[in-house]
C-alpha positions as CSV (number, residue, x, y, z in Angstrom):
1,X,-0.1,0.1,-0.1
2,X,1.9,3.3,-1.6
3,X,1.0,6.7,0.1
4,X,1.7,9.6,-2.0
5,X,1.0,13.7,-0.5
6,X,2.0,17.4,-0.9
7,X,4.8,19.3,-0.2
8,X,4.1,21.6,3.7
9,X,7.0,24.2,4.5
10,X,6.6,25.5,7.1
11,X,5.1,21.8,9.1
12,X,8.3,21.1,11.3
13,X,6.0,21.6,14.4
14,X,4.3,18.7,12.8
15,X,6.4,16.4,12.8
16,X,8.4,17.3,16.8
17,X,5.8,18.7,18.2
18,X,7.8,22.1,18.9
19,X,9.9,24.1,16.9
20,X,12.8,26.2,19.0
21,X,13.4,29.8,16.4
22,X,16.6,30.8,16.8
23,X,16.6,32.6,13.2
24,X,16.6,29.2,10.6
25,X,18.0,26.6,13.7
26,X,15.1,24.5,14.1
27,X,15.5,21.1,16.5
28,X,14.6,18.3,14.8
29,X,13.4,14.8,17.0
30,X,13.1,12.4,13.9
31,X,15.4,8.9,12.5
32,X,16.4,7.7,10.4
33,X,15.2,4.3,7.9
34,X,18.1,3.3,9.2
35,X,17.4,4.3,12.5
36,X,19.8,6.7,13.5
37,X,18.9,9.4,15.0
38,X,18.2,13.0,13.3
39,X,18.6,16.3,14.7
40,X,19.4,20.4,14.8
41,X,18.9,20.2,11.3
42,X,17.7,24.1,9.2
43,X,14.7,23.5,7.7
44,X,15.7,24.7,3.7
45,X,12.7,25.0,1.0
46,X,15.6,25.2,-1.8
47,X,16.0,21.8,-0.6
48,X,14.3,19.2,-2.2
49,X,10.6,17.8,-1.5
50,X,11.0,14.0,-1.1
51,X,8.6,12.4,-3.6
52,X,6.6,9.5,-2.7
53,X,6.8,6.2,-4.9
54,X,3.1,5.5,-6.6
55,X,0.4,6.8,-5.9
56,X,-2.0,6.4,-2.6
57,X,-4.0,2.8,-2.8
58,X,-6.6,1.4,0.1
59,X,-8.6,1.6,1.7
60,X,-7.3,-1.3,3.7
61,X,-10.0,-4.1,6.1
62,X,-8.5,-6.3,8.1
63,X,-9.8,-8.4,10.6
64,X,-9.3,-8.1,14.7
65,X,-5.5,-9.5,15.4
66,X,-4.8,-9.6,10.9
67,X,-1.8,-8.1,9.3
68,X,-2.0,-4.5,7.4
69,X,1.3,-3.0,5.6
70,X,1.5,0.6,4.9
71,X,4.1,1.7,2.6
72,X,5.4,5.0,1.9
73,X,8.6,5.0,0.3
74,X,9.9,8.6,-0.6
75,X,13.1,9.3,-3.0
76,X,14.7,12.5,-4.0
77,X,17.0,13.2,-6.6
78,X,19.8,15.4,-4.2
79,X,21.3,12.5,-3.1
80,X,19.8,13.7,1.0
81,X,19.3,11.1,3.5
82,X,15.3,10.4,4.0
83,X,14.1,10.0,7.0
84,X,9.9,9.1,8.3
85,X,8.0,9.5,11.1
86,X,4.1,8.1,11.0
87,X,1.6,8.8,12.8
88,X,-2.6,8.7,13.5
89,X,-5.1,10.1,13.7
90,X,-8.9,9.8,14.2
91,X,-10.2,11.4,11.6
92,X,-9.1,11.7,7.8
93,X,-6.5,14.3,7.6
94,X,-2.9,14.5,7.5
95,X,-2.9,17.2,10.2
96,X,-3.1,17.5,14.4
97,X,-2.3,13.8,14.1
98,X,-0.2,11.7,17.3
99,X,3.6,10.8,17.0
100,X,3.6,7.4,17.2
101,X,7.1,6.4,18.7
102,X,9.4,4.0,16.8
103,X,7.3,4.1,14.1
104,X,10.0,5.5,11.5
105,X,11.0,3.4,8.7
106,X,9.2,3.3,5.3
107,X,7.1,0.7,5.8
108,X,4.5,0.4,9.0
109,X,2.0,-2.5,10.6
110,X,-0.4,-0.8,12.4
111,X,-1.9,-2.1,16.0
112,X,-5.3,-4.3,15.5
113,X,-6.0,-5.3,18.8
114,X,-9.5,-3.7,18.3
115,X,-12.4,-2.3,16.1
116,X,-13.0,0.6,15.0
117,X,-10.8,2.9,11.9
118,X,-8.0,5.1,12.5
119,X,-6.3,7.2,9.8
120,X,-2.1,7.2,9.1
121,X,-0.5,9.4,7.5
122,X,3.5,9.7,7.5
123,X,6.3,12.6,7.3
124,X,9.2,11.9,5.1
125,X,12.2,14.1,5.4
126,X,14.9,14.7,3.4
127,X,18.4,16.2,4.8
128,X,21.4,17.9,3.0
129,X,24.3,18.8,4.3
130,X,22.4,19.6,7.4
131,X,19.3,21.3,6.2
132,X,15.7,19.4,5.8
133,X,12.6,19.4,4.0
134,X,9.4,17.4,4.5
135,X,7.1,15.9,2.4
136,X,3.5,14.7,4.5
137,X,2.2,11.7,2.6
138,X,-1.7,11.7,2.5
139,X,-4.1,9.8,4.7
140,X,-4.9,5.9,4.6
141,X,-7.6,4.7,6.6
142,X,-7.0,1.5,8.4
143,X,-10.5,-0.1,9.7
144,X,-10.6,-3.3,12.0
145,X,-13.2,-5.6,12.5
146,X,-14.0,-7.3,15.1
147,X,-16.9,-9.3,17.0
148,X,-18.1,-10.7,13.8
149,X,-19.8,-13.4,12.5
150,X,-21.1,-15.2,8.9
151,X,-24.4,-15.4,8.3
152,X,-25.8,-17.1,5.1
153,X,-28.5,-15.1,3.4
154,X,-31.6,-16.7,3.1
155,X,-32.9,-15.7,-0.4
156,X,-30.0,-15.9,-2.2
157,X,-27.3,-18.2,-0.5
158,X,-24.6,-15.6,0.0
159,X,-22.9,-15.1,2.8
160,X,-21.8,-11.7,4.8
161,X,-19.6,-11.2,7.5
162,X,-21.7,-9.0,10.2
163,X,-20.9,-7.0,13.4
164,X,-22.4,-8.6,16.1
165,X,-23.5,-5.0,17.6
166,X,-24.5,-2.9,14.7
167,X,-24.9,-5.9,11.9
168,X,-22.5,-3.2,9.7
169,X,-20.3,-5.4,7.5
170,X,-17.3,-4.8,4.8
171,X,-18.1,-4.2,1.2
172,X,-16.4,-3.7,-2.0
173,X,-12.7,-4.9,-0.9
174,X,-10.7,-8.1,0.2
175,X,-9.4,-8.9,3.4
176,X,-8.1,-12.3,5.5
177,X,-10.6,-14.2,7.8
178,X,-9.0,-17.2,9.4
179,X,-6.3,-17.1,7.0
180,X,-8.7,-17.1,3.9
181,X,-8.2,-14.1,1.5
182,X,-12.2,-12.7,0.9
183,X,-13.5,-11.0,-1.6
184,X,-17.1,-8.5,-0.7
185,X,-19.2,-7.3,-3.4
186,X,-21.1,-4.0,-2.9
187,X,-23.3,-5.9,-0.8
188,X,-20.5,-6.6,1.3
189,X,-21.7,-10.4,-0.2
190,X,-18.5,-13.2,-0.3
191,X,-17.7,-13.5,-4.0
192,X,-15.5,-14.9,-6.5
193,X,-13.2,-12.4,-7.6
194,X,-13.0,-13.4,-11.1
195,X,-16.7,-14.2,-12.0
196,X,-19.4,-12.5,-9.2
197,X,-20.9,-15.5,-7.9
198,X,-21.0,-16.4,-4.3
199,X,-18.6,-18.0,-2.7
200,X,-19.4,-20.7,-0.2
201,X,-17.6,-20.0,3.1
202,X,-18.0,-23.4,4.6
203,X,-16.1,-25.0,2.6
204,X,-13.5,-23.1,4.1
205,X,-14.1,-24.3,7.4
206,X,-16.7,-21.2,9.2
207,X,-19.0,-21.3,11.2
208,X,-22.1,-19.9,9.7
209,X,-26.2,-18.5,10.4
210,X,-29.4,-17.9,8.7
211,X,-30.9,-16.0,7.7
212,X,-34.8,-14.8,6.8
213,X,-35.8,-12.3,4.1
214,X,-37.0,-10.1,6.7
215,X,-33.7,-10.3,8.8
216,X,-31.2,-9.7,6.4
217,X,-33.1,-6.5,5.1
218,X,-32.8,-4.8,8.8
219,X,-29.1,-5.6,8.3
220,X,-28.3,-4.6,5.4
221,X,-30.2,-0.8,6.0
222,X,-27.8,-0.7,9.4
223,X,-24.9,-1.0,7.0
224,X,-25.4,1.9,4.8
225,X,-22.0,3.3,6.4
226,X,-20.4,-0.1,7.0
227,X,-17.0,1.9,6.7
228,X,-17.4,2.9,10.0
229,X,-17.3,-0.3,11.4
230,X,-15.8,-0.5,14.8
């Protein structure tokens, strides 16, 4: 999953939380991709801003305790050294987030132990001869699906992966569940990604319940905003 973004001049306070202004010098607290501390650099917009490779892909859906890795490799052609700092946010914004301690490489694996949607972004810093410029990525949302169960629709025989609390479900996405990667269509049914046919999840050992037409309609009605599942 690749992140792309835009450059922000004067954004070092977003990188370190505080800025010591002594004219041109500012104190930077970050680490290089190799984990080497860097500090006491002059912010200079004449230095080339890092460019992220590829476009933002996502959002990402993952089962609770599943693995999702975000990648935001950045480059600069002026021979500078690239370092990183990842942030999390509870809103879809690449500013004002919480700095993630120790998340200072191009790749980041979010915590997926609790359900909900979290937005992530990264600041890439290019350092040349003690001067720096930076680029902040776009956000990448990760939705963790917890407290879920499989339900078979009595009308069409398809299977949905529903939340016990509010009936929401993943849709228009693929995710790994119990070691099997499932693709979900617009209505949240597990389908073959090539043919669109419904997939019988019981062949993979999944336990399921059945629904009546009325139960299924209620579940779909409550799932209009499925990406906000907790």
